[in-house]
One Martini backbone bead per residue (centre of mass of N, CA, C, O) as a GRO file, in nm:
protein
   46
    1MET     BB    1  -3.421   6.977   2.891
    2LEU     BB    2  -3.505   7.250   3.080
    3GLU     BB    3  -3.841   7.350   3.200
    4LYS     BB    4  -4.022   7.614   3.314
    5GLN     BB    5  -4.320   7.656   3.445
    6ALA     BB    6  -4.576   7.858   3.542
    7ASP     BB    7  -4.610   7.676   3.823
    8GLY     BB    8  -4.281   7.585   3.875
    9THR     BB    9  -4.232   7.352   3.725
   10ILE     BB   10  -4.017   7.090   3.599
   11VAL     BB   11  -3.913   6.995   3.272
   12LEU     BB   12  -3.784   6.702   3.124
   13ASP     BB   13  -3.612   6.689   2.805
   14GLY     BB   14  -3.525   6.368   2.657
   15GLN     BB   15  -3.276   6.104   2.637
   16LEU     BB   16  -3.217   5.749   2.672
   17MET     BB   17  -2.907   5.562   2.650
   18ASP     BB   18  -2.747   5.263   2.575
   19ILE     BB   19  -2.371   5.244   2.599
   20THR     BB   20  -2.237   4.971   2.667
   21GLU     BB   21  -2.136   4.861   2.393
   22LEU     BB   22  -1.959   5.099   2.322
   23LYS     BB   23  -1.768   5.083   2.570
   24GLN     BB   24  -1.670   4.793   2.513
   25THR     BB   25  -1.550   4.856   2.234
   26GLU     BB   26  -1.350   5.071   2.326
   27LYS     BB   27  -1.191   4.889   2.519
   28ALA     BB   28  -1.104   4.680   2.307
   29LEU     BB   29  -0.956   4.882   2.125
   30ARG     BB   30  -0.746   4.974   2.332
   31HIS     BB   31  -0.628   4.693   2.380
   32LYS     BB   32  -0.542   4.636   2.086
   33ASN     BB   33  -0.358   4.885   2.061
   34ASP     BB   34  -0.163   4.800   2.285
   35ASP     BB   35  -0.077   4.535   2.156
   36LEU     BB   36   0.037   4.659   1.892
   37ALA     BB   37   0.247   4.841   2.029
   38ASN     BB   38   0.404   4.612   2.163
   39THR     BB   39   0.476   4.460   1.904
   40LEU     BB   40   0.633   4.686   1.772
   41GLN     BB   41   0.848   4.712   1.988
   42GLN     BB   42   0.955   4.424   1.955
   43LEU     BB   43   1.035   4.452   1.657
   44LYS     BB   44   1.236   4.690   1.699
   45ALA     BB   45   1.430   4.517   1.900
   46THR     BB   46   1.520   4.304   1.650
   0.00000   0.00000   0.00000
């Protein structure tokens, strides 16, 4: 959140989080979902 002070300065209040692991997990899940969808399509074709 940005807050303008009486003297004109701006103070930023918030938090910083490392979401690298979350993004890597999401990517792996999307890849696995794609693999499963492809397998399902192959099974339907037989």
